[in-house]
C-alpha positions in Angstrom: -6.6 -10.3 4.9 -4.5 -8.4 7.5 -1.6 -6.2 6.6 1.6 -6.1 8.7 1.5 -3.3 11.3 3.8 -0.4 10.6 4.9 2.1 13.2 2.5 5.1 12.9 3.7 8.3 11.4 3.6 11.3 13.8 1.5 13.7 11.9 -1.5 16.0 12.3 -3.8 18.0 10.1 -1.0 20.2 9.1 0.9 17.3 7.4 1.9 18.4 4.0 1.2 16.5 0.8 4.9 15.9 0.3 5.2 14.3 3.7 2.3 12.1 3.1 3.5 11.0 -0.3 7.0 10.3 1.1 5.5 8.1 3.8 3.3 6.3 1.3 6.2 5.6 -1.0 8.1 4.2 2.0 5.2 1.9 2.9 4.9 0.7 -0.7 8.6 -0.1 -0.7 8.3 -2.1 2.5 5.5 -4.2 0.8 7.7 -4.8 -2.3 5.8 -2.4 -4.5 8.5 -0.3 -6.3 6.3 1.1 -9.0 6.8 4.7 -10.0 3.4 5.0 -11.6 2.1 8.4 -10.3 -1.5 7.4 -11.1 -1.2 4.6 -8.5 0.8 6.8 -6.1 -1.9 9.4 -5.8 -4.7 6.9 -5.2 -5.5 7.7 -1.6 -8.0 8.8 1.0 -8.3 12.6 1.1 -10.4 13.0 4.3 -12.7 11.1 6.7 -15.7 12.8 8.3 -18.2 11.8 10.9 -21.2 14.1 11.1 -24.6 14.1 12.7 -27.9 15.1 11.1 -27.7 18.6 12.6 -24.4 19.2 10.8 -22.1 18.9 13.8 -18.8 17.3 12.8 -17.8 14.8 15.5 -14.7 13.5 13.7 -12.6 15.2 11.0 -9.4 13.7 9.7 -7.6 15.3 6.7 -4.8 13.4 5.0 -4.4 15.9 2.2 -4.9 19.6 3.1 -7.5 21.4 0.9 -6.1 23.8 -1.6 -6.5 27.4 -0.5 -4.9 29.3 -3.5 -2.5 31.1 -1.1 0.7 29.4 -2.1 1.0 31.2 -5.5 0.0 34.5 -3.9 2.7 34.1 -1.2 5.4 33.1 -3.7 4.7 36.1 -5.9 5.1 38.5 -3.0 8.4 37.1 -1.8 12.0 37.2 -3.1 14.9 34.9 -2.3 18.2 36.3 -1.0 21.6 34.9 -1.9 21.6 32.6 1.1 18.2 31.2 0.3 16.2 33.2 2.8 12.7 34.2 1.9 12.3 38.0 2.1 8.9 39.7 2.1 8.6 42.1 -0.9 7.9 45.8 -0.2 4.2 46.5 0.0 3.3 42.8 0.4 0.8 41.7 3.1 2.5 39.7 5.9 -0.8 37.9 6.5 -0.1 35.9 3.3 2.3 33.9 5.4 -0.3 32.6 7.7 -2.4 30.3 5.7 -3.6 28.1 8.6 -6.7 30.2 9.1 -7.6 30.0 5.4 -7.0 26.2 5.4 -9.3 25.7 8.4 -11.9 27.9 6.8 -11.8 25.9 3.6 -12.1 22.7 5.6 -15.2 24.0 7.4 -16.7 25.1 4.1 -16.1 21.6 2.5 -17.5 19.8 5.6 -20.6 21.9 5.5 -21.1 21.2 1.8 -20.4 17.5 2.2 -23.1 17.4 5.0 -25.6 19.1 2.8 -24.9 16.6 0.0 -25.2 13.4 2.0 -28.1 14.4 4.2 -30.3 15.7 1.3 -29.6 12.8 -1.0 -32.5 10.5 -1.8 -32.3 6.9 -0.6 -33.0 5.6 -4.1 -29.6 6.8 -5.3 -26.2 5.2 -4.6 -23.9 6.2 -1.7 -21.3 7.6 -4.1 -21.1 11.2 -5.0 -18.6 12.9 -7.3 -17.5 16.1 -5.6 -14.9 18.5 -7.1 -12.0 16.3 -8.2 -12.7 13.4 -5.9 -15.4 11.1 -4.9 -17.5 10.9 -1.7 -18.5 7.5 -0.2 -20.9 7.7 2.7 -23.0 5.5 5.0 -25.6 6.4 7.5 -25.8 4.7 10.9 -28.8 5.9 13.0 -28.2 9.7 13.1 -24.6 9.7 12.1 -23.1 10.0 8.6 -19.7 8.5 7.9 -18.0 10.0 4.8 -14.7 9.2 3.0 -13.4 11.3 0.2 -11.2 9.3 -2.3 -9.8 9.7 -5.8 -12.2 9.2 -8.6 -10.5 6.0 -9.8 -10.8 4.3 -6.4 -13.1 1.3 -5.7 -16.2 2.6 -4.1 -17.4 -0.7 -2.7 -14.1 -1.4 -0.9 -14.4 2.0 0.9 -18.1 1.3 1.7 -17.0 -1.8 3.5 -14.1 0.2 5.1 -16.6 2.5 6.7 -18.6 -0.5 8.1 -15.4 -2.0 9.6 -14.7 1.3 11.3 -18.2 1.3 12.8 -17.6 -2.3 14.0 -14.4 -1.2 15.6 -16.2 1.6 17.5 -19.0 -0.7 18.4 -16.6 -3.3 19.8 -14.5 -0.8 21.7 -17.3 1.1 23.3 -19.8 -1.9 23.5 -22.7 -0.6 21.5 -21.4 2.8 20.5 -23.5 5.9 20.5 -22.9 9.6 19.6 -22.1 10.5 23.2 -19.4 8.0 23.3 -17.7 9.7 20.4 -18.2 13.2 21.8 -16.7 12.4 25.2 -14.0 10.0 24.0 -13.0 11.7 20.8 -9.3 11.1 21.6 -9.9 7.3 21.7 -11.8 7.5 18.4 -8.9 9.3 16.7 -6.6 6.7 18.2 -8.6 3.8 16.6 -8.8 5.6 13.3 -5.0 6.2 13.3 -4.4 2.5 13.8 -6.9 1.7 11.0 -5.9 4.3 8.4 -2.4 5.8 8.0 -1.2 8.5 5.6 -4.3 8.2 3.5 -4.2 4.4 3.2 -6.0 1.6 5.0 -3.1 0.0 6.9 -4.8 -2.7 8.9 -8.0 -4.7 8.3 -7.9 -7.1 11.2 -10.3 -5.8 13.9 -8.6 -7.9 16.6 -5.1 -6.5 15.7 -6.4 -2.9 15.7 -8.2 -3.2 19.1 -5.3 -5.0 20.6 -2.9 -2.3 19.5 -5.2 0.5 20.9 -5.4 -1.3 24.3 -1.6 -1.8 24.3 -1.1 2.0 23.7 -3.5 2.8 26.5 -1.3 0.8 28.9 1.6 3.0 28.0 -0.2 6.2 28.8 
């Protein structure tokens, strides 16, 4: 089935969990799902990775930033003035305010660990790995590994097919895609992914609709 296309949310890797959840709540409301069940609300894709056998990450899309443990440290070193302004406490380290480097380092660490897990896994085992507090679903195509991290309660087989559909999208767009196509046209790959997955959810399952939308956006550039 094909879901109705919804205007993409302008977000990047720095998108906060709150922004993602607000967007997902809005999308569910548009589809008539008004449930307040938090168990359902937090069922989503955490990140999507595309890596080669050598460990090079060719595509990395994070829908939920990894925890860095800096938030509590930052809040304990700040005070709030009467007008609500955050003031750095005496003796506190100003570097606590810049968590972006820590977040990127944590992403790199997770990506390295994910690559080690999927490349060293024996073929006799399933393509599902429980990792930390979520689950990894991966598929290998030639020398490339496609990995999706989802909540433990999610349906593994549906995401296994989701990976295959994304590969079919790339293959249709680039006409027999290879790793070099992804390396030299990474912006197009991200564009296709954004039309396929939005705010941690699969937003469109029609290959024709996705490719038509990507070509339409290219004409606007």
